[in-house]
Every structure is written in structure tokens, then in C-alpha cells.
LOZA-459451 format. One record per atom (N, C-alpha, C): residue in one letter; x, y, z. Coordinates in steps of 0.05 Angstrom, whole numbers, padded with zeros to 5 digits, always signed. Layout:
<recs>
AXYZ ...
</recs>
This chain:
<recs>
M+00149-00576-00078 M+00151-00552-00057 M+00128-00527-00077 N+00118-00510-00060 N+00101-00489-00070 N+00118-00459-00063 E+00135-00447-00083 E+00157-00427-00077 E+00131-00402-00079 N+00136-00384-00063 N+00127-00359-00056 N+00135-00351-00077 I+00116-00324-00089 I+00121-00306-00108 I+00107-00283-00105 Y+00127-00262-00099 Y+00122-00237-00093 Y+00123-00211-00112 F+00113-00190-00111 F+00117-00164-00130 F+00126-00144-00113 E+00135-00118-00126 E+00137-00096-00112 E+00123-00072-00144 T+00111-00052-00133 T+00096-00031-00147 T+00113-00008-00149 I+00126-00005-00174 I+00144+00026-00174 I+00136+00040-00189 K+00138+00067-00176 K+00134+00087-00185 K+00158+00094-00211 C+00147+00098-00242 C+00169+00112-00258 C+00159+00135-00271 E+00173+00154-00275 E+00163+00178-00286 E+00189+00195-00301 D+00189+00202-00322 D+00207+00220-00331 D+00236+00198-00333 F+00231+00170-00333 F+00251+00156-00330 F+00267+00157-00311 E+00251+00164-00285 E+00265+00171-00262 E+00246+00144-00248 I+00262+00128-00227 I+00258+00112-00213 I+00247+00123-00181 F+00228+00118-00173 F+00224+00139-00143 F+00220+00117-00121 N+00235+00123-00106 N+00238+00106-00072 N+00248+00086-00074 L+00268+00081-00096 L+00280+00056-00098 L+00292+00038-00071 E+00300+00057-00055 E+00319+00050-00028 E+00294+00032-00017 Y+00261+00040-00008 Y+00252+00029+00009 Y+00242+00003-00008 H+00235+00001-00036 H+00235-00024-00042 H+00252-00042-00047 N+00278-00039-00043 N+00296-00050-00040 N+00299-00062-00017 K+00299-00049+00004 K+00287-00058+00034 K+00268-00079+00037 R+00247-00072+00026 R+00226-00089+00029 R+00235-00113+00013 V+00241-00114-00010 V+00247-00144-00023 V+00268-00156+00000 A+00292-00141+00009 A+00312-00154+00032 A+00298-00167+00054 N+00280-00148+00066 N+00265-00161+00087 N+00241-00185+00089 T+00233-00191+00055 T+00220-00206+00048 T+00231-00234+00053 I+00254-00235+00030 I+00268-00259+00022 I+00288-00263+00037 G+00299-00240+00052 G+00328-00247+00069 G+00357-00245+00046 L+00344-00231+00026 L+00367-00232+00009 L+00372-00199-00004 N+00396-00189-00010 N+00400-00163-00019 N+00393-00166-00057 I+00374-00152-00063 I+00384-00155-00096 I+00369-00118-00102 N+00385-00113-00116 N+00376-00087-00123 N+00366-00079-00146 L+00349-00079-00142 L+00320-00077-00167 L+00334-00050-00189 Q+00350-00038-00183 Q+00358-00013-00203 Q+00372-00036-00228 E+00383-00054-00223 E+00391-00075-00249 E+00372-00079-00262 Y+00350-00081-00249 Y+00324-00097-00268 Y+00302-00078-00279 I+00302-00050-00268 I+00291-00032-00282 I+00300-00014-00308 Y+00285-00014-00327 Y+00290+00007-00349 Y+00262+00022-00357 P+00262+00043-00345 P+00233+00064-00361 P+00237+00052-00386 L+00211+00048-00400 L+00207+00049-00427 L+00203+00082-00435 S+00193+00100-00423 S+00184+00123-00428 S+00182+00150-00414 E+00178+00169-00420 E+00175+00188-00391 E+00156+00191-00386 D+00129+00175-00397 D+00107+00172-00382 D+00101+00160-00353 L+00079+00167-00343 L+00076+00157-00309 L+00077+00128-00309 L+00087+00111-00306 L+00093+00084-00308 L+00086+00069-00283 R+00066+00049-00279 R+00073+00029-00254 R+00088+00006-00266 C+00113+00008-00254 C+00129-00018-00260 C+00125-00035-00243 K+00116-00065-00244 K+00114-00087-00235 K+00136-00105-00231 V+00152-00109-00213 V+00176-00126-00210 V+00173-00151-00193 I+00173-00176-00206 I+00156-00203-00200 I+00180-00217-00187 Y+00191-00226-00159 Y+00209-00245-00155 Y+00201-00269-00133 N+00216-00279-00133 N+00214-00303-00115 N+00229-00305-00094 D+00233-00322-00074 D+00249-00320-00060 D+00286-00322-00062 F+00284-00327-00093 F+00314-00322-00092 F+00330-00305-00118 E+00306-00298-00140 E+00313-00283-00153 E+00284-00262-00168 V+00296-00250-00188 V+00277-00231-00201 V+00266-00243-00221 I+00237-00252-00228 I+00229-00267-00249 I+00217-00254-00273 N+00210-00232-00265 N+00196-00218-00285 N+00197-00185-00283 V+00196-00174-00300 V+00187-00139-00292 V+00170-00124-00318 E+00150-00114-00310 E+00131-00103-00333 E+00124-00074-00324 Y+00116-00064-00346 Y+00107-00035-00340 Y+00079-00029-00352 F+00065-00011-00338 F+00037-00007-00350 F+00037+00029-00341 L+00021+00039-00360 L+00012+00064-00360 L-00005+00064-00335 Y+00000+00086-00320 Y-00016+00087-00287 Y-00030+00119-00295 K-00059+00105-00283 K-00078+00132-00286 K-00091+00130-00255 K-00087+00146-00236 K-00104+00151-00214 K-00128+00137-00217 R-00136+00124-00193 R-00166+00113-00188 R-00179+00138-00169 E-00197+00151-00175 E-00214+00163-00162 E-00223+00149-00128 I-00220+00155-00105 I-00226+00141-00085 I-00231+00162-00068 N-00266+00161-00058 N-00275+00178-00046 N-00298+00169-00025 S-00308+00142-00029 S-00323+00127-00003 S-00309+00105-00003 F-00316+00094+00021 F-00307+00071+00033 F-00323+00057+00047 K-00319+00023+00043 K-00340+00009+00060 K-00324-00006+00077 L-00328-00005+00106 L-00311-00015+00126 L-00319-00044+00127 I-00297-00057+00129 I-00301-00095+00118 I-00283-00101+00143 F-00299-00117+00157 F-00289-00132+00182 F-00278-00160+00176 D-00252-00161+00180 D-00242-00196+00179 D-00220-00194+00197 E-00225-00216+00217 E-00203-00222+00242 E-00189-00241+00229 N-00189-00252+00208 N-00165-00272+00199 N-00147-00263+00178 I-00155-00237+00164 I-00140-00225+00135 I-00110-00225+00144 S-00091-00236+00134 S-00061-00233+00138 S-00046-00225+00111 Y-00036-00203+00109 Y-00015-00185+00081 Y+00006-00185+00088 S+00025-00189+00102 S+00055-00187+00113 S+00068-00179+00100 K+00076-00201+00072 K+00090-00198+00054 K+00075-00192+00026 K+00079-00176+00009 K+00075-00161-00017 K+00066-00190-00038 Y+00052-00212-00032 Y+00045-00237-00056 Y+00036-00231-00074 L+00037-00239-00098 L+00033-00242-00117 L+00003-00251-00115 D-00005-00268-00106 D-00026-00274-00105 D-00040-00258-00080 R-00062-00243-00085 R-00076-00224-00074 R-00113-00234-00076 E-00117-00262-00074 E-00138-00267-00072 E-00157-00261-00050 K-00143-00267-00032 K-00164-00253+00003 K-00167-00233+00000 L-00146-00208-00013 L-00152-00185-00008 L-00176-00174-00036 D-00171-00187-00057 D-00192-00182-00084 D-00218-00193-00070 N-00218-00213-00056 N-00252-00219-00048 N-00259-00197-00025 L-00239-00189-00005 L-00255-00176+00005 L-00263-00144-00010 F-00240-00136-00024 F-00252-00109-00045 F-00275-00119-00061 L-00282-00143-00064 L-00309-00141-00085 L-00328-00137-00066 Q-00334-00136-00035 Q-00356-00133-00022 Q-00357-00102-00011 K-00342-00088-00032 K-00348-00053-00031 K-00373-00044-00033 N-00395-00064-00055 N-00413-00051-00058 N-00409-00026-00077 D-00427-00002-00068 D-00425+00021-00089 D-00405+00039-00083 C-00385+00030-00060 C-00363+00040-00054 C-00336+00039-00070 D-00326+00066-00073 D-00302+00066-00088 D-00276+00038-00079 E-00272+00042-00046 E-00256+00023-00038 E-00256+00012-00016 I-00246-00004+00006 I-00254-00016+00026 I-00234-00006+00054 I-00237-00010+00067 I-00222-00005+00094 I-00224-00027+00110 I-00206-00038+00114 I-00204-00068+00132 I-00200-00063+00159 I-00218-00075+00180 I-00220-00071+00204 I-00207-00098+00216 K-00197-00104+00230 K-00180-00131+00241 K-00179-00129+00274 N-00196-00143+00284 N-00198-00140+00316 N-00207-00116+00327 G-00225-00095+00310 G-00226-00079+00319 G-00212-00049+00310 I-00193-00057+00297 I-00175-00035+00292 I-00170-00031+00258 V-00159-00008+00246 V-00163-00008+00226 V-00133-00010+00215 T-00127-00027+00191 T-00110-00034+00187 T-00098-00013+00161 D-00113-00026+00133 D-00106-00016+00106 D-00137-00017+00088 T-00124-00003+00068 T-00139-00008+00043 T-00141-00033+00022 S-00149-00045+00003 S-00144-00065-00012 S-00112-00053-00026 I-00107-00027-00030 I-00089-00022-00046 I-00069+00001-00035 A-00073+00002-00010 A-00057+00029+00003 A-00059+00027+00036 N-00037+00032+00050 N-00032+00045+00079 N-00062+00067+00081 I-00064+00076+00099 I-00080+00099+00109 I-00072+00116+00132 A-00078+00139+00134 A-00064+00151+00159 A-00097+00175+00160 I-00100+00179+00190 I-00120+00198+00190 I-00107+00225+00203 F-00115+00249+00205 F-00110+00272+00217 F-00130+00276+00241 Y-00115+00265+00264 Y-00135+00264+00283 Y-00122+00282+00312 E-00126+00301+00319 E-00113+00315+00340 E-00091+00325+00337 N-00088+00335+00312 N-00067+00356+00302 N-00037+00335+00289 F-00040+00309+00284 F-00021+00291+00274 F-00034+00277+00261 W-00016+00266+00243 W-00024+00248+00226 W-00014+00222+00232 I-00034+00203+00237 I-00032+00181+00248 I-00028+00153+00232 T-00012+00134+00230 T-00016+00110+00209 T-00016+00088+00230 S-00030+00066+00223 S-00033+00045+00233 S-00011+00029+00239 K-00012+00019+00267 K+00010+00007+00278 K+00008-00025+00265 N-00020-00031+00261 N-00028-00064+00253 N-00037-00060+00219 C-00025-00051+00209 C-00030-00046+00182 C-00021-00080+00170 L-00030-00082+00149 L-00026-00103+00135 L-00002-00108+00126 L-00001-00096+00105 L+00031-00096+00090 L+00045-00062+00101 N+00070-00061+00105 N+00086-00044+00114 N+00090-00034+00088 G+00078-00010+00082 G+00087+00002+00052 G+00108+00019+00046 T+00121+00025+00027 T+00144+00035+00026 T+00142+00071+00040 T+00121+00075+00019 T+00114+00106+00028 T+00110+00110+00056 K+00091+00088+00068 K+00089+00090+00095 K+00117+00092+00118 N+00132+00071+00106 N+00158+00071+00115 N+00176+00094+00118 R+00173+00106+00093 R+00193+00131+00085 R+00178+00157+00104 L+00155+00161+00103 L+00154+00182+00121 L+00149+00178+00149 L+00151+00151+00158 L+00153+00149+00189 L+00180+00154+00190 E+00202+00145+00176 E+00224+00148+00182 E+00235+00182+00178 E+00213+00201+00164 E+00213+00231+00159 E+00200+00244+00182 K+00193+00228+00205 K+00177+00237+00227 K+00146+00253+00218 F+00143+00246+00192 F+00113+00266+00186 F+00092+00250+00198 L+00096+00217+00203 L+00073+00208+00211 L+00083+00197+00240 I+00054+00186+00259 I+00060+00175+00277 I+00048+00143+00281 E+00059+00121+00291 E+00046+00095+00286 E+00035+00095+00309 K+00001+00085+00307 K-00010+00074+00334 K-00035+00069+00325 D-00043+00048+00341 D-00071+00039+00340 D-00095+00054+00329 I-00101+00051+00307 I-00136+00071+00303 I-00156+00062+00304 S-00174+00063+00316 S-00201+00055+00327 S-00219+00065+00299 I-00238+00049+00305 I-00257+00055+00281 I-00271+00080+00294 E-00270+00090+00322 E-00285+00113+00333 E-00259+00136+00316 M-00236+00139+00327 M-00217+00152+00312 M-00226+00167+00284 L-00225+00136+00267 L-00227+00140+00242 L-00252+00160+00233 K-00273+00157+00243 K-00299+00169+00243 K-00291+00200+00250 K-00281+00201+00268 K-00269+00230+00279 K-00254+00251+00270 A-00232+00237+00251 A-00218+00244+00236 A-00224+00265+00226 S-00206+00289+00220 S-00215+00314+00195 S-00206+00307+00174 K-00193+00291+00170 K-00176+00283+00139 K-00166+00252+00143 I-00166+00240+00118 I-00154+00211+00119 I-00133+00217+00097 A-00117+00199+00090 A-00103+00200+00068 A-00088+00171+00060 L-00087+00162+00041 L-00082+00142+00024 L-00055+00147+00019 M-00035+00120+00019 M-00002+00125+00013 M-00003+00101-00004 N+00006+00099-00019 N+00023+00076-00038 N+00047+00093-00056 A+00059+00073-00070 A+00079+00075-00082 A+00067+00091-00104 M+00052+00090-00114 M+00046+00106-00142 M+00031+00125-00136 I+00009+00138-00110 I-00001+00164-00108 I+00009+00174-00087 G+00032+00165-00073 G+00047+00183-00050 G+00028+00190-00027 F+00030+00209-00018 F+00009+00212+00005 F-00015+00233-00004 D-00036+00213-00006 D-00054+00231-00022 D-00088+00233+00000 I-00077+00267+00004 I-00098+00274+00023 I-00129+00271+00015 K-00144+00260+00029 K-00178+00263+00023 K-00187+00276+00047 E-00209+00306+00038 E-00223+00316+00053 E-00253+00314+00054 N-00260+00304+00027 N-00281+00293+00022 N-00287+00269+00015 Y-00302+00258+00038 Y-00297+00226+00036 Y-00322+00218+00057 S-00331+00191+00055 S-00351+00174+00060 S-00348+00144+00070 F-00356+00139+00088 F-00353+00111+00101 F-00384+00103+00104 K-00383+00076+00096 K-00403+00056+00099 K-00401+00031+00116 V-00416+00014+00132 V-00407-00001+00144 V-00424-00028+00136 
</recs>
């Protein structure tokens, strides 16, 4: 039997672990077990660290720490894939990585599925449209930052068409490491 292996990316800085409640919830939703990640995470320094917790259907397998440096993302290639699925944060990201390779000279991709904006290869996306921050109801992966901002009523969840994406006055990328990162100067290619 081929076991599923998943991971969580968790921000650590100044020995603090960020948004652990939301990571614990996603682990529980992924495997149906409550695992308190706090018992496994011990930041090694006060630096900004990307903590990678690797787990399977039963237990935490490994915890790794990496110094984190934010990647500049300002140009996006729209990638159309009707079959992409990434509903759990699987360690095997081969399909996403293959889509990312199609970015050409852009910094990142935006994946379009059935005509609807989903995610980038590393983050959920939101658009500022008609005076509201809207995030995709049909994202590939429910991110922890996205879920927190939905709970706080900062975001509205609905389908985002390509036309809405192009008419948005701003976009934002969001994940555990970058939080809610607003982009005002950006470009798209098809």
C-alpha cells in the first residue's frame, strides 16, 4: 500500500510559531487525527524560518527548518489545466511543479481551472474588485492564511473569472510565510 505523505509550512520568527491553530486544523482535516504540532516544533533561532513538518496518515515523520527569503513576484503567466487537483498539501508536488515550469519569463503562474482562477503554485490569491477583497471559492488548497482571513471577514469567497482578475485594481498572494502580500504593480501573460 502506498501511504500518503503531507507537509505543513509554518512561519517561525523570534522563536514564535505563527498561526499554529490553523495548521493544526488543516492536519486534522487532512488525516482525521488531532496532532498538536506545537509538540514537534522548536525554532532553532530568532531568524525568519520556514518550518516544514512532514507527516503521514498517522504521525509526524520529520521537522526541518530553512532560513526564509521572500521571492519577488510581480509577473504572472496564466496556465490552464482542467485536471489539476491538490486538495491536500501532499509532499509530492510534481503536477504543480510541472505547471510552474511553464511560467517562461514570468515570476509565477496563476492556475485557471474550468475558466475560474484557483491559486498560484505557492499561494492562494485574492483580488481587490468592486471595493472588496475576494478570494477564489475554487482554490486548489485551502491555505491557513486564507482560512484565517475568511474567519476574520476580511475576505469574501466567490468564483473569480479571468475578466475579474484582469479588471482588479490590486491582487494579493497569501500563504503561511508571506501573510497577505498586496501587489499593485503586476502583469499577466496568457
